[in-house]
C-alpha positions in Angstrom: 0.0 0.0 0.0 2.9 2.4 0.6 3.9 1.8 -3.0 0.5 2.9 -4.1 0.8 6.1 -2.2 4.2 6.7 -3.9 2.7 6.0 -7.3 0.1 8.6 -6.5 2.8 11.2 -6.2 2.3 11.9 -2.5 4.5 11.2 0.5 3.0 8.0 2.0 3.8 9.3 5.5 1.1 12.0 5.1 -1.6 9.4 4.5 -2.9 7.6 7.6 -4.3 4.1 7.4 -7.3 3.3 9.5 -7.7 -0.5 9.5 -11.4 -1.3 9.4 -11.8 -4.0 11.9 -15.5 -4.7 11.7 -16.2 -8.4 12.5 -12.4 -9.1 12.9 -11.8 -10.9 16.3 -9.7 -9.2 18.9 -7.1 -12.0 18.7 -6.5 -11.3 15.0 -6.3 -7.6 15.8 -3.7 -8.2 18.4 -1.6 -9.9 15.7 -2.1 -6.8 13.5 -0.9 -4.6 16.4 2.2 -6.7 16.8 2.8 -6.2 13.0 2.6 -2.4 13.5 -1.1 -1.4 13.0 -2.4 0.7 15.8 -5.4 2.7 14.3 -8.6 0.8 13.9 -12.0 1.8 12.6 -15.3 0.3 13.8 -18.8 0.8 12.5 -20.6 -0.3 15.7 -20.1 0.9 19.3 -20.9 -2.4 20.8 -18.2 -4.2 18.8 -15.6 -1.7 19.7 -16.5 -1.9 23.4 -15.9 -5.6 23.4 -12.5 -5.3 21.7 -11.0 -2.2 23.2 -10.1 -3.7 26.7 -8.2 -6.4 24.9 -6.1 -4.0 22.8 -4.4 -1.4 25.0 -2.7 1.5 23.2 -4.9 1.3 20.1 -6.5 4.4 18.6 -10.1 3.9 17.8 -12.1 5.7 15.0 -15.9 5.5 14.8 -16.6 5.3 11.1 -20.3 4.2 11.2 -23.4 6.1 12.1 -24.0 7.1 15.8 -27.3 6.8 17.5 -28.2 9.6 19.9 -28.7 7.2 22.9 -25.1 5.9 22.4 -23.4 9.3 22.1 -21.9 9.4 25.7 -20.4 5.9 25.4 -19.0 6.8 22.0 -17.3 9.9 23.4 -15.8 7.8 26.3 -14.5 5.1 24.0 -13.5 6.6 20.6 -10.5 8.8 20.0 -11.9 10.1 16.7 -15.5 10.2 15.4 -15.6 10.4 11.6 -19.3 10.2 11.1 -20.7 13.6 12.4 -23.6 14.0 10.0 -25.8 16.7 11.7 -25.6 19.8 13.8 -27.6 18.1 16.6 -25.1 15.3 16.8 -22.2 17.7 16.8 -23.8 19.7 19.7 -24.3 16.5 21.7 -20.8 15.4 21.2 -19.5 18.9 22.2 -21.5 18.9 25.4 -20.5 15.3 26.3 -16.8 15.8 25.5 -16.8 18.6 28.0 -18.6 16.6 30.6 -16.5 13.5 30.4 -13.1 15.3 30.0 -12.5 14.3 26.4 -12.2 17.8 25.0 -11.1 18.6 22.4 -12.6 15.6 20.7 -11.4 15.0 17.1 -14.2 14.7 14.7 -14.7 14.6 10.9 -17.8 16.1 9.3 -19.4 13.6 7.0 -20.3 15.2 3.7 -22.7 13.6 1.1 -21.0 15.2 -1.9 -22.8 12.9 -4.3 -26.2 13.9 -2.9 -27.0 10.2 -2.7 -30.2 9.5 -0.9 -28.9 6.2 0.3 -25.9 7.8 2.1 -25.8 9.9 5.3 -24.0 13.1 5.8 -24.4 16.9 5.3 -25.3 18.1 1.8 -22.6 20.5 0.7 -24.9 23.6 0.8 -26.1 22.7 4.3 -22.6 22.1 5.5 -21.5 25.5 4.1 -24.4 27.2 5.9 -23.8 25.5 9.3 -20.0 25.4 9.3 -19.4 28.6 11.3 -21.7 27.3 14.0 -20.0 24.0 14.1 -16.6 25.6 14.3 -17.8 27.6 17.3 -18.4 24.5 19.4 -15.6 24.7 22.0 -15.1 21.0 22.7 -14.7 19.7 19.2 -11.7 19.8 16.9 -12.9 19.8 13.3 -10.2 17.7 11.8 -11.7 17.7 8.3 -14.3 16.1 6.1 -15.2 12.4 5.5 -17.3 10.8 2.8 -18.6 7.4 2.0 -18.2 6.7 -1.7 -20.8 5.2 -4.1 -20.7 1.6 -5.2 -19.0 1.8 -8.6 -17.7 -0.6 -11.2 -14.1 0.6 -11.2 -11.8 2.7 -9.0 -11.6 5.4 -11.6 -15.4 5.9 -11.4 -15.0 6.9 -7.8 -12.7 9.8 -8.7 -15.4 12.5 -9.0 -16.6 11.8 -5.5 -13.1 12.2 -4.0 -12.5 15.3 -6.1 -15.7 16.9 -5.0 -14.8 16.3 -1.3 -11.4 17.9 -1.8 -12.9 20.9 -3.6 -15.6 21.3 -1.0 -12.9 21.2 1.7 -10.9 23.9 -0.1 -13.9 26.1 -0.4 -15.1 25.7 3.1 -11.6 26.3 4.6 -11.3 29.6 2.8 -14.5 30.7 4.6 -13.9 29.0 8.0 -10.2 28.5 8.6 -11.0 26.5 11.8 -11.9 23.5 9.6 -8.9 21.2 9.3 -7.6 19.9 6.0 -8.2 16.3 6.8 -9.9 14.2 4.1 -11.0 10.7 5.1 -12.0 8.9 1.9 -11.2 5.8 0.0 -11.4 2.1 0.9 -9.9 -1.2 -0.3 -11.1 -1.0 -3.9 -10.4 2.7 -4.6 -7.9 4.0 -2.0 -5.2 4.7 -4.7 -7.5 7.0 -6.5 -8.5 8.7 -3.2 -4.9 9.3 -2.4 -4.3 10.8 -5.8 -7.2 13.2 -5.1 -5.8 14.3 -1.7 -6.9 11.8 0.9 -5.2 12.1 4.3 -7.0 9.1 5.7 -7.9 5.9 4.0 -10.2 3.3 5.6 -9.1 -0.2 4.5 -10.4 -3.5 5.8 -10.7 -6.3 3.2 -7.2 -5.7 1.8 -5.8 -6.3 5.3 -8.1 -8.9 6.9 -9.7 -10.6 3.9 -13.4 -10.9 3.2 -15.7 -9.6 6.0 -17.5 -12.2 8.0 -21.2 -12.1 8.2 -22.6 -10.0 11.1 
């Protein structure tokens, strides 16, 4: 994977790998930690809660949707929440991060740049309208933007999605400098294209752990 980053013309050290560990048993993750992986991404709070005590020293990213009744537990467990998809969720996270001593909590704002009804996230226009208010939340660190790509037939077909996220980030940061330059985008099938388009974080599971188990 480092070679792919090099072929993309970027310094591989600037691209962080989040190993998507959904359905992967903690014992296998311990082997991955021994091999040098220390940043894992989980879609579900309950699964991360069962694994975290067995893997000290690991950094955990929440990359799936977060239900309001699980927000406090998520703030207590996750180091980074990548799926902030509404102002209401951001405000809850801000309040709870202050209450439980996790401020500033690193978050990514999930953007639905394809305007795909099947995907979550802020529509670009809505995010532009709300960004100043989000930036004013004192207990959140807006690391950058995240998107979930569409299912496409080839990696190249994913390029417009990644390009739109980068361009949205550039536009928003000109207006609100408090938004970080992070871009979490790209998975196993298309991460090379995502890196070419400026990804700073790629979320890769199947290429590391094989086909996902049912569940």
